C-alpha positions in Angstrom: -28.1 -114.4 56.2 -29.5 -112.8 59.3 -29.8 -109.5 57.6 -31.8 -111.1 54.8 -34.2 -112.7 57.3 -34.6 -109.3 59.0 -35.4 -107.6 55.7 -37.8 -110.3 54.8 -39.6 -110.0 58.1 -39.9 -106.2 57.7 -41.2 -106.6 54.1 -43.7 -109.3 55.2 -45.0 -107.0 57.9 -45.3 -104.1 55.4 -47.2 -106.2 52.9 -49.4 -107.7 55.7 -50.4 -104.2 56.9 -51.0 -103.1 53.3 -53.3 -106.1 52.8 -55.2 -105.2 55.9 -55.6 -101.6 54.7 -56.8 -102.7 51.3 -59.3 -105.1 52.9 -60.6 -102.3 55.1 -61.0 -99.9 52.2 -62.9 -102.6 50.2 -65.1 -103.2 53.2 -66.2 -99.6 53.1 -66.6 -99.5 49.3 -68.7 -102.6 49.1 -71.6 -101.1 51.2 -74.4 -99.8 49.1 -77.5 -97.7 49.9 -80.4 -99.7 51.4 -78.1 -102.3 53.1 -76.9 -104.0 49.9 -73.4 -104.9 49.1 -71.5 -104.7 45.8 -70.4 -108.3 44.8 -67.2 -107.2 43.0 -65.8 -105.3 46.0 -67.0 -108.1 48.4 -65.3 -110.8 46.4 -62.1 -108.8 46.3 -62.3 -108.0 50.0 -62.5 -111.7 50.9 -59.7 -112.6 48.5 -57.5 -109.9 50.1 -58.4 -111.2 53.6 -57.5 -114.7 52.5 -54.1 -113.4 51.3 -53.5 -111.7 54.6 -54.5 -114.8 56.5 -52.0 -116.9 54.5 -49.2 -114.4 55.1 -49.9 -113.8 58.8 -48.0 -116.8 60.2 -44.9 -115.6 58.4 -45.0 -112.2 60.0 -43.3 -112.1 63.4 -44.9 -110.5 66.4 -48.2 -109.2 64.9 -51.6 -109.8 66.3 -54.1 -111.8 64.3 -56.1 -110.0 61.7 -59.2 -108.3 63.0 -61.5 -110.6 61.1 -62.3 -114.3 61.2 -59.0 -115.8 59.9 -60.1 -119.3 58.9 -58.4 -119.7 55.5 -60.8 -122.3 54.2 -63.8 -120.2 55.2 -62.3 -117.1 53.5 -61.5 -119.0 50.3 -65.1 -120.3 50.2 -66.5 -116.7 50.7 -64.3 -115.4 47.9 -65.5 -118.1 45.6 -69.1 -117.5 46.4 -68.8 -113.8 45.9 -66.9 -114.3 42.7 -69.9 -116.2 41.4 -72.2 -113.3 42.4 -69.9 -110.7 40.8 -69.6 -112.6 37.6 -73.2 -113.7 37.6 -72.3 -117.4 37.5 -74.0 -120.5 39.0 -77.0 -119.7 41.2 -76.4 -116.0 40.5 -76.9 -116.3 36.7 -79.7 -113.9 35.7 -82.9 -115.5 34.5 -83.2 -115.5 30.8 -86.3 -113.7 29.5 -89.2 -115.8 28.4 -89.4 -115.9 24.6 -92.7 -116.4 22.8 -93.2 -117.2 19.1 -94.8 -114.4 17.1 -96.2 -115.3 13.7 -98.1 -113.5 11.1 -101.9 -113.9 11.4 -103.3 -116.3 8.9 -104.6 -114.7 5.7 -108.3 -113.8 5.8 -110.4 -115.4 3.1 
């Protein structure tokens, strides 16, 4: 049983580090020219940071992640950026204004 716990701890640490690496790569990829950010990569980054935050207490002897690790806050960020990426809620694009076009009345 002790061997199983050691293997689990090693695997958790590997996964935790992989999650941190993926979050760092997404952080680089999300930055656009002109100071903008890509909503898809940003939503994914916050979701991965949330996953790392949830796993962190189960990983022995590792420092906290290098970002704000409040799980409720991260989950809310991921949800907000999900809406932006999928153009939902307040991020729904405005529909174009339609106007009626009819034939001119016949001339008499």
